[in-house]
N, C-alpha and C positions, 0 to 999 in steps of 0.2 A: 505522541506529542505532547507538549502543552500548546494547544492550537488557539489559547487566548490571547496571547502573545500575538501571532500572526493575525489573528481578524481584529484586533485593535489597531494593529497598522495597515492592514488592508481597509479597513472603513475610513481610515485617516485620509488613506489615498483618495477614496471617493468623495468625499466631502474635503590481438595476439591472443591473449587469454580470455579475448570475447566469446559468449555463446556460440555464435556463428561459425566458428573455426573449430568447434569441437567435433567430434566424431562420434557416430555410436548410440547415441542418445538425441533425439529431437523434439520438436513442437509436436508432430503428430506422429512419433514412436517411441512413447516412455514416459517417464516422470513429468516430463515440463507442459504436456497438453495432452487432449485428448484425440484418439484416434477416430476417423470416422465409424459411427457405427457402435462405439465401445460403449462401456457402462454408464458413464456422464450422459450419454446422449438417448442411451433406450431401455435402462433397468426401470421401466416401470414410469418413465417420464412423459406426462404428455408434451405433444409436439410444441405446443406452444409455451413451455415454460423458458424462463430468461437461460437455464444453463443448458436446454436442450437447442434452443435459436444460436445460443452461441456455439456449441460442440459442433452445428451443422456447418459452421465457417472454421471449424480449427481454432475455434477461442475458448478459455475458459472465462466463466460468470461466476462471482462468488460473495463475501463479504464478511466482515469483521464479525466475531461472535465469541458472548462469553458463556461459562459455565453454569451461571445462574439462573439467568433467560430461559437459556434451552433446557435446564432441568425443571424450572418450575412451570413455565408457560408452555403447554403442550401444543396449543394451537401456531404458535411462534416457531415452536422447534419442527412441527410439521412442514411449516412454511417455508422454513429455512431448509429443511433437506429436499424438498420439493424443488425448490429454485434455483439452489447452490450448488456448483462443483468444484466449488475450494471454499477452506475457511480458512479465516487470518484470527488467530486469539487476539482480543482487544488488548489485554494486560495479564494473562497468565503466563507468558514467557519473558516479561520484563523483570530487569532486576528486582526492582519493588516487591514484587510477588516471588520470584522464583529463589531468591537468597534471603532467608530470614535472617541468617548471622552470616560471618566471615566462612565459616567452614562447612553450612549445611545448603542443601538444596530443596525447594518444595516443589517436586514435580508432578505431584497427585493433580493440580487442577490441568496443567498443560496436557499431562496423560489422557486423562478424561476427556478433553476435546479433541486430541488427535484420535482415539479411538471410536469417539462418537461420530466423526467426520469418515473414517474407514468404515463403520460400520453402515453408513449411508451414501457410499461409493463416492466419497469427496475427497479430494486432495487437501492435504495441510500444507500452510504455511509457517513458517517461523519468524516471529516478529517479538522484538529483535535482539540484537548481541551487544554492540558498540552503540550505545545511546547516552545523550545528556542528560536525560529526565528520567524520573522514575526510579528515583537514586533510595535504596533501603539508608534506616537512618544510622546505622554502625558505617557507612561508607566513609563519611568525612573524617571520623576519628580513628579507621582504619588504615586507610588506603593514603600512599605518599608517594614522592619520586621515588623513591628508594624500590617501592615494590608493584607499583600501578601496573608495569607490563606483565608481571607475574599474574596480579588478579585477573588481569584480563585474558589474557592466556588460557589461563587454569580454567575460567568461564565458560571461555567459547570453546576450548576443547570438550569440556564436561558436558556441556549442553549439546552441542552438535553430535558427539559421540552418542549419545542417552537416544537421540532422534534418528540415528545414521540410517538411511535408508527409508524413512517415514515422511520425509519432509520434500515438497515439490521446490520449495525456495527458502532461502533465508534473506531477512532484510538483515544484511552482516552489518551496515554502518548506518544509521538513522539520523537524519538531519545535520547534516556536517556544514553544512552553507549556512553562513550568516555574514552578510557584506556588513551588517553593523558593528559587526564584532571590532573591526580597527585593522584587522591582518590585511597586507596586500594581496595576499592568496585568496581571500574572500571565507577563509574557514571558519567556523565555528570556534571562538574561544573556550571550549567546553572543557571540564575536569580533565577528560584524558589530552586533549591538546595541551593543557597546563601542565599535567603530570608525566606525560611521555613524551609528547612532540608530536608534529603532526604524521611520523611515522607509525603511528598507530593504526591510522588507515588500512596501510599497505598489509601489516601486521595482522589484523582481524580477518582480511580474506585471505591470506594463507593460511593461519589457523584453520579456518573454518572448512577450507577445502580440503585440508589435509584430516580433518576428523570425519567429514561428510561429503567425499569427492561425488556423488551424484547428484547432489542438491544443487540448483540453479541459485549463485550467489549475487545480490543484489544492493545496490546502492540505492536508498529509499530517501526522497526529500520532497520538499513543497515548492510554490511560490513561481513557477515557471510560464504560467500560461498567459499573462496579460502582456499586453503592448504598452508598457511604461517602463519608464527608468529603472523601479526597483526590481520588476520580473526579470528586465534585461540584464542588469547587473549579475543575478542570480544565475542566469542562464550562461552568461560568459565566464562564471567563476566556475558553474561545474564543467561546462566543457574542458575546461583548461585543466582541472582535476582528472578528469576522466583519460584524456590525452595522456596526463603523467604517470598514472597508473598503468594504464596500457603497455604504456612505452617503456616502463621499467618490470613488464612480465606480471604485474599484479591480476589475479583471477578473477578480476570484475566481471560478470557476464551479462550482467543488465542494469537497466536504470528503472527503479519505482518512481512513480509520480504520484504523489498522493491526491493530487487534484481535489483540495476544498475551493471552491469557488462561493462566488458572490453576487446575488442578485443586482447589486448597486454598480457592480464592474463591467456590465456585460458589454457595454459600449467599447470597452478596452480590450476586450478578445478581439483579435486579427486572427484568422483561421492561417492565413498565408505566414506569419511571424513564428505562430505555433508550429505549423508543419515543417518550417524550414530548421527549427530546434529539432525536432523531431528526426528529420533525415540528416541532420549533424550526426546525432546520438548511433542511428541505426549505420548510418556510414561509417562506423567505428566498428562493425561486426554485433554490437548489443543488441539485446532483445529489450522490450519496453512493456512496462506492466504499469497499468492502472491501479493503484492500489487503495485508495482510502476514499473515494469520491463521494462528495455531497455539494449542496449549494444552501449557504447562509439566507436566508429569506427576510431577515429584516429589512424594514423598508418596503416592501412589495402590501399590498393592500390587503386586508383581512379578509374579504371573498374568496370562500375555498376556491372555486373554479377559475377565478382569473390568476389566484397567485398559483393553484397547480400548474396553468397552462405555461405561465411564465417561467418557473421552474423547471418544466419539463423540455420547453423550449432552450434551455441553457444546457440540460442534458445532451439533446439533438445536436446542438451548434457544436459542443466541445468532441463528444465520441464521433460525428460524423470526420472532422478535421484528424483526429487520431486515429482512428481505424483506417483511413486512407493509405496509412503507412503498415505494411505486412509486418512488420518487427513486432507492432502491439498483439501480445497475445494474452493478456489477463485484462480482464475489468472489473473489479472489486468496488462495492459501496462500502463506506465505514457505518456498518449497520445496514440491516433490510427493511426494517420497519419503523415508522416515526417514533413508537412507543419506547424505542430503546436509541434513539440517537442521543449521541453526546451534546448537540446543540441545543437541547432541550435545556439543558443547565449553564453551557457557556456560551449561548449566543442567542438570549431568551428576548423575544418581541417586545416593544415597548406597551403594545395594546394588549399584553397578558395571553395572548392565544396561543396554541399549539405551534410549533414549528412544524414544516412539513416539506420534509426535504428527501424521502429516502421512496424508494419503490412501492410498500405496501403501508398503509394506513394503520392505525392502531387495532383495527379489526383484521388486520391481516388481508386487507382487500387490494388488489391492484389498483395504482392510480395513474395518473396521466404520464409522471416519471416511470412507471414500468413499460409503459407502450411506448416510450421516447427511446427505451435501452433495448427494447426487442425489436423495435422499427431499427434503430441504428446498427445491431446485429445482422438483420435480414439484409440491409444494404451494404454491408462490408463485404468485401472481397474475401475469397477464401484463402486462406492459411495454406501453405505446403510445408512438406518435412524439409 
């Protein structure tokens, strides 16, 4: 996502087809999650790693990663392989990287990541198929109302078929809610909505299921955490959309919660409000994934120990509330080390100090956030199949 827009609005505020009804593959018995004692938990991993502590409760812990750092930074690659049981490509499967021209695909970066994940006993997520950003330069000149549905269908079928059987879950539609777009349904007035209409959402899921029937199909979005008018509007729009899609038999199987948080909005997080929303989602028969978790630390003091403690407390607060719901099966941070956090460029601190938002520091050493995540896993109820 272009989270700069979301960060700006948040800081301004400061100042049927569901997976639970499917059979044959489940959280603890197949591609969707680790079994007790499986490779994710035991293949040379110390009991104290995040992937092992998550797996002990039937959860998956992982992170977004990119080919460049994983290729060039051996310490980072070793830490990623040690700590993560699932990997999401940051940009390698977005249109901007994957589609150099209207008729060609560049699968090499995504293939490298998928193979690297597999070689390190990690699952692999597909991110993302139907998205309003990371659009290649040729798109506006080539795609129009007459051919947009064909372009989207061909893309989804080609990409999902290429990775069929190798993907834990697809973020089929990404960031479809935008209550500021002016639509009464709360949908983003994206280029796909403009070119095709809102039916592109249902179509995307149906095309993805046909091409990769064993992957978990996820609707991924942000901005549901806080007890304020903006988050409430987004929650209501998402619940209405999910009800409509499921009522029409669309194979949405999980909701992905990006979970980009803000240190300055801690007081606006009310666990009961958040848990009510999660229960409304899980009562629809859907699984829930936390897909891109991090905390923007602008406004916190520069003192490292104090800042780390406050950020860790936010992780504890949100994860404790989320993991109480057994439908939450995945927790991923958007990056594993501060060294590669997107916030270093997009949410820089006014004092010029480095953003400290992720489990590991620049030297790949665990921080208070790491401990907070691990303790949240330790305290979580064990998931069952």
